[in-house]
Residue frames relative to the residue before (quaternion, step in Angstrom):
aa qw qx qy qz dx dy dz
M 1.0000 0.0000 0.0000 0.0000 0.00 0.00 0.00
Q 0.3527 -0.7449 0.5293 0.2013 3.58 -0.85 0.99
K 0.2988 -0.7155 0.5986 0.2009 3.51 -1.16 0.69
F 0.1865 -0.7857 0.5835 0.0862 3.55 -0.84 1.00
K 0.3858 -0.7050 0.5463 0.2361 3.52 -0.94 0.91
Y 0.4718 -0.6728 0.4916 0.2884 3.56 -0.90 0.93
K 0.0257 -0.7897 0.6123 -0.0280 3.54 -0.84 1.01
P 0.2653 -0.7867 0.5297 0.1734 3.62 -0.27 1.18
K 0.4603 -0.6736 0.5109 0.2708 3.55 -1.09 0.75
V 0.6173 -0.5242 0.4274 0.4019 3.55 -1.30 0.33
N 0.3352 -0.7269 0.5625 0.2073 3.58 -0.83 0.98
T 0.2875 -0.8053 0.4952 0.1535 3.57 -0.18 1.28
G 0.5461 0.6125 -0.4011 0.4069 3.61 1.20 -0.29
N 0.6373 0.5209 -0.3270 0.4643 3.60 1.18 -0.50
L 0.6369 0.5103 -0.3290 0.4751 3.60 1.18 -0.46
R 0.2733 0.8065 -0.4735 0.2253 3.57 0.48 1.21
H 0.6226 0.5055 -0.3414 0.4902 3.59 1.28 0.13
R 0.3186 -0.7322 0.5676 0.2007 3.58 -1.07 0.76
I 0.0123 0.7765 -0.6297 0.0215 3.57 -0.85 1.01
T 0.2435 -0.7634 0.5843 0.1288 3.54 -1.15 0.69
F 0.2867 -0.7345 0.5910 0.1704 3.55 -0.91 0.95
L 0.1955 -0.7897 0.5773 0.0695 3.55 -0.92 1.01
K 0.3745 -0.7089 0.5533 0.2259 3.58 -0.99 0.88
P 0.5064 -0.6595 0.4556 0.3179 3.61 -1.02 0.72
P 0.6041 -0.5480 0.4199 0.3981 3.60 -1.22 0.41
G 0.5926 0.5810 -0.4230 0.3637 3.54 -1.23 0.47
E 0.5165 0.6230 -0.4268 0.4035 3.59 1.25 -0.22
I 0.4527 -0.6967 0.4893 0.2650 3.59 -0.95 0.87
V 0.0330 0.7723 -0.6298 0.0765 3.56 -0.72 1.18
N 0.8369 -0.0558 -0.0198 0.5441 3.60 -0.65 1.16
G 0.7348 -0.4414 0.2302 0.4607 3.57 1.01 0.80
W 0.7196 0.3743 -0.2357 0.5352 3.60 1.27 -0.08
P 0.4909 -0.6487 0.4779 0.3316 3.61 -1.05 0.64
S 0.4570 -0.6824 0.4979 0.2786 3.57 -0.99 0.86
K 0.3330 -0.7526 0.5394 0.1784 3.56 -1.21 0.57
E 0.7219 0.3920 -0.2336 0.5203 3.58 1.26 -0.22
W 0.5675 -0.5505 0.4816 0.3782 3.53 -1.34 0.31
K 0.1972 -0.7950 0.5684 0.0775 3.60 -0.80 1.05
E 0.5063 -0.6345 0.4889 0.3195 3.56 -1.08 0.76
H 0.2256 -0.7877 0.5642 0.1015 3.55 -0.90 0.99
V 0.7654 -0.2184 0.1963 0.5726 3.57 0.65 -1.12
T 0.2456 -0.7367 0.6106 0.1552 3.57 -1.19 0.65
V 0.0323 -0.8125 0.5803 -0.0452 3.56 -0.79 1.09
W 0.5108 -0.5873 0.5222 0.3487 3.52 -1.38 0.19
A 0.0259 0.8083 -0.5852 0.0592 3.57 -0.95 0.88
E 0.3327 -0.6885 0.5944 0.2488 3.53 -1.35 0.18
I 0.3129 -0.7107 0.5931 0.2127 3.54 -1.22 0.52
K 0.1565 -0.7777 0.6057 0.0626 3.53 -0.77 1.11
T 0.3901 -0.7345 0.5050 0.2311 3.57 -0.89 0.86
L 0.4259 -0.6578 0.5534 0.2822 3.55 -1.22 0.58
R 0.0394 -0.8129 0.5807 -0.0183 3.56 -0.84 0.99
G 0.8452 0.2540 -0.1527 0.4448 3.50 -1.31 0.34
T 0.8541 -0.1119 0.0875 0.5004 3.54 -0.98 -0.88
R 0.5974 0.5605 -0.3770 0.4322 3.61 1.05 -0.59
L 0.6359 0.5236 -0.3269 0.4632 3.58 1.03 -0.76
F 0.6812 0.4798 -0.2936 0.4685 3.59 0.90 -0.84
E 0.6312 0.5170 -0.3295 0.4751 3.59 1.02 -0.73
A 0.6619 0.5044 -0.3064 0.4621 3.58 0.96 -0.84
A 0.6955 0.4715 -0.2784 0.4652 3.59 0.93 -0.86
A 0.6132 0.5772 -0.3544 0.4064 3.60 1.11 -0.54
V 0.6420 0.5356 -0.3340 0.4353 3.59 1.07 -0.64
Q 0.7481 -0.2261 0.1989 0.5913 3.57 0.66 -1.12
M 0.4843 -0.6398 0.5030 0.3211 3.51 -1.24 0.38
Q 0.2795 0.7334 -0.5594 0.2667 3.55 0.45 1.24
D 0.5389 -0.5988 0.4786 0.3493 3.51 -1.23 0.49
M 0.0339 -0.7921 0.6093 -0.0141 3.57 -0.65 1.13
K 0.0146 -0.7922 0.6096 -0.0248 3.55 -0.97 0.89
T 0.2323 -0.7178 0.6304 0.1827 3.49 -1.35 0.25
F 0.1377 -0.7875 0.5988 0.0486 3.54 -0.75 1.11
G 0.1374 -0.7475 0.6399 0.1132 3.53 -1.24 0.51
C 0.0928 0.7924 -0.5978 0.0783 3.58 -0.89 0.89
R 0.6385 -0.5133 0.3965 0.4144 3.56 -1.28 0.21
H 0.5729 -0.6071 0.4393 0.3319 3.54 -1.16 0.66
R 0.0364 0.7579 -0.6504 0.0349 3.56 -1.09 0.86
E 0.4973 -0.6806 0.4571 0.2836 3.57 -0.96 0.84
D 0.7028 0.4997 -0.2716 0.4273 3.60 1.08 -0.65
L 0.5958 0.5508 -0.3733 0.4498 3.62 1.24 0.19
N 0.0525 0.7899 -0.6101 0.0317 3.58 -1.11 0.71
D 0.6426 -0.5845 0.3597 0.3407 3.55 -1.29 0.29
T 0.5306 0.5959 -0.4368 0.4153 3.63 1.19 0.24
M 0.5826 0.5992 -0.3559 0.4182 3.58 1.29 -0.23
R 0.3393 -0.6727 0.6012 0.2664 3.52 -1.41 -0.01
I 0.3030 -0.7204 0.5906 0.2010 3.53 -1.34 0.30
R 0.1523 -0.7565 0.6287 0.0965 3.56 -1.06 0.81
H 0.0505 0.7787 -0.6198 0.0835 3.54 -0.81 1.12
K 0.8413 -0.0736 -0.0130 0.5354 3.57 -0.67 1.18
G 0.7445 -0.4399 0.2177 0.4526 3.58 0.91 0.95
Q 0.6486 0.4831 -0.3160 0.4960 3.60 1.26 -0.05
D 0.3035 -0.7591 0.5515 0.1659 3.58 -0.94 0.93
Y 0.1217 -0.7808 0.6121 0.0303 3.54 -1.14 0.82
D 0.3512 -0.6892 0.5934 0.2225 3.56 -1.09 0.79
I 0.4021 -0.6975 0.5377 0.2502 3.57 -1.01 0.81
T 0.2673 -0.7664 0.5703 0.1263 3.56 -0.71 1.15
S 0.7757 -0.1378 0.0927 0.6089 3.56 0.95 -0.88
M 0.1446 -0.7713 0.6182 0.0443 3.51 -1.17 0.73
T 0.0448 -0.8451 0.5309 -0.0447 3.56 -0.31 1.28
N 0.3553 -0.6914 0.5920 0.2128 3.54 -0.99 0.92
D 0.3740 -0.7697 0.4712 0.2139 3.60 -0.32 1.24
D 0.8657 -0.0460 -0.0235 0.4980 3.56 -0.80 1.13
E 0.4691 -0.7026 0.4210 0.3302 3.63 1.24 0.38
L 0.4377 0.7094 -0.4421 0.3313 3.58 1.12 0.69
D 0.3602 -0.7521 0.4722 0.2858 3.61 1.29 -0.10
E 0.4677 0.6522 -0.4646 0.3743 3.56 0.95 0.92
T 0.8164 -0.0066 0.0463 0.5756 3.59 0.86 -0.95
F 0.3035 -0.6989 0.6182 0.1929 3.50 -1.40 0.41
T 0.1421 -0.6986 0.6833 0.1575 3.53 -1.29 0.48
I 0.0877 -0.8249 0.5577 -0.0284 3.54 -0.59 1.23
L 0.1863 -0.7646 0.6118 0.0795 3.57 -0.72 1.15
V 0.0262 -0.8283 0.5580 -0.0423 3.59 -0.67 1.12
R 0.1980 -0.7444 0.6266 0.1185 3.53 -1.34 0.44
E 0.5478 -0.6494 0.4298 0.3057 3.56 -0.94 0.97
V 0.3699 -0.6924 0.5744 0.2322 3.57 -1.08 0.80
L 0.2474 -0.7930 0.5417 0.1285 3.58 -0.66 1.10
């Protein structure tokens, strides 16, 4: 008899925030490279709070708004993009494929000043 490790599913109730991924400038549009960040895709995401030592490490660098987003895995997303949430843009610091299962991403971001 095989033993199966319990794997909780993504709680879709937590994915209640809309975030938009922005492509970096330089993409060729009508034969010319773009100069602005272009909207790529809008997805549902959750906002995870920074706690404990991560909060202190984040605050020690600069007083910028730092957030952690969680969203479903997509092949067309990468860490060169930016995220827009409620009109504010964020640079992606790190983008991690949770447990290498290709189900969800955890994305650490820093506010663009």
